[in-house]
C-alpha positions as CSV (number, residue, x, y, z in Angstrom):
1,M,-40.8,-20.7,34.2
2,P,-43.7,-22.8,33.2
3,A,-43.1,-25.4,30.4
4,S,-45.7,-23.8,28.2
5,I,-43.8,-20.6,28.0
6,L,-40.6,-22.4,27.1
7,E,-42.4,-24.5,24.5
8,E,-43.8,-21.3,22.9
9,G,-40.3,-19.8,22.7
10,V,-39.0,-22.9,20.9
11,H,-41.9,-22.7,18.4
12,L,-41.2,-19.1,17.7
13,L,-37.5,-19.8,17.2
14,D,-38.3,-22.7,14.9
15,A,-40.6,-20.4,12.8
16,A,-37.9,-17.7,12.6
17,L,-35.3,-20.2,11.4
18,I,-37.7,-21.6,8.8
19,R,-38.5,-18.1,7.6
20,D,-34.8,-17.3,7.3
21,T,-34.1,-20.4,5.3
22,A,-37.0,-19.6,2.9
23,T,-35.7,-16.1,2.2
24,R,-32.1,-16.9,1.4
25,L,-30.9,-15.7,-2.0
26,S,-29.2,-17.6,-4.7
27,C,-27.2,-16.2,-7.6
28,P,-29.3,-15.7,-10.7
29,S,-26.2,-16.5,-12.8
30,C,-24.7,-19.7,-11.3
31,G,-27.3,-20.6,-8.6
32,S,-24.9,-20.5,-5.7
33,A,-26.2,-19.7,-2.2
34,H,-22.9,-17.8,-1.5
35,V,-24.3,-14.3,-1.7
36,A,-23.1,-11.2,0.1
37,Q,-25.3,-8.2,0.7
38,V,-23.4,-4.9,0.0
39,L,-24.2,-1.2,-0.1
40,G,-24.6,0.1,-3.6
41,D,-23.2,3.4,-5.0
42,N,-26.4,5.3,-4.2
43,G,-26.8,3.9,-0.7
44,G,-29.1,1.1,-2.0
45,I,-28.6,-2.6,-1.4
46,S,-26.8,-4.8,-3.9
47,Y,-25.8,-8.4,-3.9
48,V,-22.6,-10.1,-5.0
49,C,-22.1,-13.8,-5.6
50,T,-18.9,-14.8,-3.9
51,A,-18.7,-18.0,-6.0
52,C,-18.8,-16.4,-9.5
53,G,-18.5,-12.6,-8.9
54,H,-21.9,-11.8,-10.5
55,S,-23.5,-8.7,-8.9
56,W,-27.1,-7.4,-9.0
57,S,-29.5,-5.2,-7.1
């Protein structure tokens, strides 16, 4: 495989990791990054802070 294709793959991976880091949630109550995504009662998405127990959607 040519080096240019491998280099492009590394750049795409780096961009995906940066984007993932930028979209991480933090708890609006305590600011913790320990947030779990859960299914809500109506099938929607809710979030729960595993540090303080605060939940929101």
